Every structure is written in C-alpha cells, then in structure tokens.
C-alpha positions as CSV (number, residue, x, y, z in Angstrom):
1,M,21.0,-5.2,-16.7
2,E,23.7,-5.3,-19.4
3,E,22.5,-8.8,-20.4
4,A,18.9,-7.5,-20.7
5,K,20.1,-4.5,-22.7
6,T,22.1,-6.8,-25.1
7,R,19.1,-9.1,-25.5
8,V,16.8,-6.2,-26.3
9,K,19.3,-4.8,-28.9
10,E,19.5,-8.2,-30.6
11,E,15.8,-8.5,-30.7
12,I,15.4,-5.0,-32.3
13,R,18.2,-5.6,-34.8
14,S,16.6,-8.8,-36.0
15,R,13.5,-6.8,-36.9
16,L,15.2,-3.9,-38.6
17,K,15.3,-3.7,-42.4
18,Y,17.0,-1.5,-45.0
19,S,15.0,1.1,-46.8
20,K,13.5,0.7,-50.2
21,A,16.3,2.7,-51.8
22,V,18.9,0.3,-50.6
23,L,17.0,-2.7,-51.8
24,E,16.5,-1.1,-55.2
25,A,20.2,-0.2,-55.4
26,R,21.2,-3.8,-54.7
27,T,18.9,-5.2,-57.4
28,K,20.3,-2.5,-59.8
29,E,23.9,-3.5,-58.9
30,Q,23.1,-7.2,-59.4
31,A,21.4,-6.4,-62.8
32,L,24.5,-4.4,-63.9
33,V,26.8,-7.3,-62.9
34,K,24.7,-9.7,-65.0
35,L,24.9,-7.3,-67.9
36,N,28.7,-7.2,-67.5
37,K,28.6,-3.4,-66.8
38,Y,31.2,-3.6,-64.0
39,D,32.1,0.1,-64.0
40,E,28.6,1.2,-63.5
41,A,28.0,-1.6,-61.0
42,E,31.1,-0.4,-59.0
43,I,29.7,3.2,-58.9
44,V,26.3,1.8,-57.7
45,R,28.1,-0.4,-55.2
46,R,30.0,2.6,-53.7
47,K,26.8,4.6,-53.4
48,L,25.1,1.5,-51.9
49,D,27.9,1.1,-49.4
50,Q,27.5,4.7,-48.3
51,L,23.8,4.5,-48.1
52,E,24.0,1.2,-46.1
53,A,26.5,2.7,-43.7
54,H,24.3,5.8,-43.2
55,E,21.2,3.6,-42.6
56,R,23.2,1.2,-40.3
57,Q,24.3,4.2,-38.2
58,K,20.8,5.5,-38.1
59,M,19.4,2.1,-37.1
60,E,22.1,1.7,-34.5
61,L,21.0,5.0,-32.9
62,T,17.4,4.0,-33.0
63,T,18.3,0.6,-31.6
64,E,20.2,2.2,-28.7
65,D,17.3,4.5,-27.9
66,Q,14.8,1.7,-28.0
67,A,17.0,-0.5,-25.9
68,E,17.4,2.3,-23.3
69,K,13.7,2.8,-23.2
70,R,12.9,-0.9,-22.7
71,V,15.6,-1.3,-20.1
72,G,14.2,1.8,-18.3
73,K,10.7,0.3,-18.4
74,L,12.1,-3.0,-17.1
75,K,13.9,-1.2,-14.3
76,N,10.8,0.7,-13.4
77,K,8.7,-2.4,-13.5
78,Q,11.2,-4.2,-11.2
79,Q,11.2,-1.2,-8.8
80,L,7.5,-1.2,-8.6
81,A,7.4,-5.0,-7.9
82,M,10.1,-4.5,-5.3
83,S,8.2,-1.7,-3.7
84,A,5.0,-3.7,-3.6
85,L,6.9,-6.7,-2.1
86,L,8.4,-4.4,0.6
87,K,5.0,-3.0,1.4
88,R,3.5,-6.5,1.7
89,I,6.4,-7.6,3.9
90,Q,5.9,-4.5,6.1
91,R,2.2,-5.1,6.3
92,D,2.7,-8.8,7.3
93,R,5.2,-7.8,9.9
94,N,2.8,-5.2,11.4
95,E,0.1,-7.8,11.4
96,Q,2.4,-10.3,13.2
97,L,3.3,-7.6,15.8
98,K,-0.4,-6.8,16.4
99,Q,-1.2,-10.5,16.8
100,R,1.7,-10.9,19.1
101,Q,0.5,-8.0,21.2
102,V,-3.1,-9.4,21.3
103,D,-1.8,-12.8,22.3
104,S,0.5,-11.2,25.0
105,Q,-2.4,-9.2,26.4
106,R,-4.6,-12.3,26.4
107,L,-1.9,-14.3,28.3
108,I,-1.4,-11.4,30.8
109,Q,-5.1,-11.3,31.4
110,R,-5.3,-15.0,31.8
111,N,-2.5,-14.9,34.4
112,K,-4.2,-12.1,36.3
113,N,-7.4,-14.1,36.3
114,L,-5.6,-17.2,37.6
115,L,-3.9,-15.2,40.3
116,N,-7.2,-13.6,41.4
117,D,-8.8,-17.1,41.5
118,L,-5.9,-18.4,43.6
119,L,-6.1,-15.4,45.9
120,V,-9.9,-15.9,46.4
121,K,-9.4,-19.6,47.1
122,H,-6.6,-18.9,49.5
123,T,-8.7,-16.3,51.3
124,C,-11.6,-18.8,51.5
125,E,-9.3,-21.5,52.8
126,L,-7.8,-19.1,55.3
127,K,-11.2,-18.1,56.6
128,K,-12.3,-21.7,57.0
129,T,-9.1,-22.6,58.8
130,M,-9.4,-19.6,61.0
131,E,-13.0,-20.6,61.9
132,C,-11.9,-24.1,62.6
133,V,-9.1,-22.9,64.8
134,K,-11.5,-20.5,66.5
135,Q,-14.0,-23.2,67.1
136,A,-11.3,-25.5,68.4
137,L,-10.0,-22.8,70.8
138,D,-13.6,-22.0,71.9
139,G,-14.2,-25.7,72.5
140,A,-11.0,-25.9,74.6
141,K,-12.0,-22.9,76.6
142,G,-15.5,-24.3,77.2
143,N,-14.0,-27.5,78.5
144,E,-11.9,-25.6,81.0
145,V,-15.0,-23.8,82.3
146,N,-17.0,-27.0,82.7
147,T,-14.3,-28.9,84.6
148,P,-14.2,-28.2,88.3
149,E,-11.0,-27.0,89.6
150,R,-9.1,-29.3,91.9
151,K,-7.9,-28.2,95.1
152,S,-4.4,-29.1,96.0
153,P,-3.9,-30.8,99.5
C-alpha cells in the first residue's frame, strides 16, 4: 500500500502548478535582475520564497489528502473484488458439494437396484433348484412304490 500511496503522490505532484502570483513574481524578479536592480530583486525574491513555501505546504497537504482518498478507494475496490471472489469460491464449493451428494445418491440407488436384482435372481434360482430337487425326490419315491418288495429267504 505504501508503494501505491507513493506512486499516487508522485502523479499528483507532477500535475501541480504554482499560482499566478508566484509566476508573476518570478518574471518580475527576472526583469529586475536584467535591469540590475538587485536590491529590489532580492526583496521580491524573499517574498517569492515565502509565497512558494506557503504554496508548497498547501500543495503537500492537498497531495496527502488526495493520495489518502485514492488509496482508500483502491483498498475499497480490492476488498470488493476479494469479497466477490470469496463469494464465487463459496458458490462453486456449494455446487460441488451438491453435485457430490447427487452422485452419491445415484450410486447408492444403483447399488440398491443391483442388490435387489441379485436377490430376485437368487430367489428365482432357489425356487428352480427346490423344484428340481422336489421332482427328483418325488421321482425317487415313485420308483420305490413301483418296485415290488423282495422277500428275504
């Protein structure tokens, strides 16, 4: 943030200019020097230095205020971007969780269906086997009835 603040201050300072009074005082000082009126030029120079110092101080305060405002706006903008990013991440995370739950339910249902199918097949096979065994036993009993009993000597 300090780097951004410094960059903003430099940008603002490059655009700041002295007032019309300072510029006129400079031209007046230069004209007096050309006319060899050094005493008057010195008086104008002292007033000019005071005026420049006052304006520089005023510009510095203005620059500081503007830099603080811009940095504040930058921070706010970054916080909004971060907030939006966090919301998007949370939304995506929730979507992934929902999708995972749906997939999990689908797999659970698939496993239940497979288990039911296997139970039905097993039951059918068991019935067929029982019928075959029953028929085989009935056939064996029927053979015993048809065969005459032997008498022992």
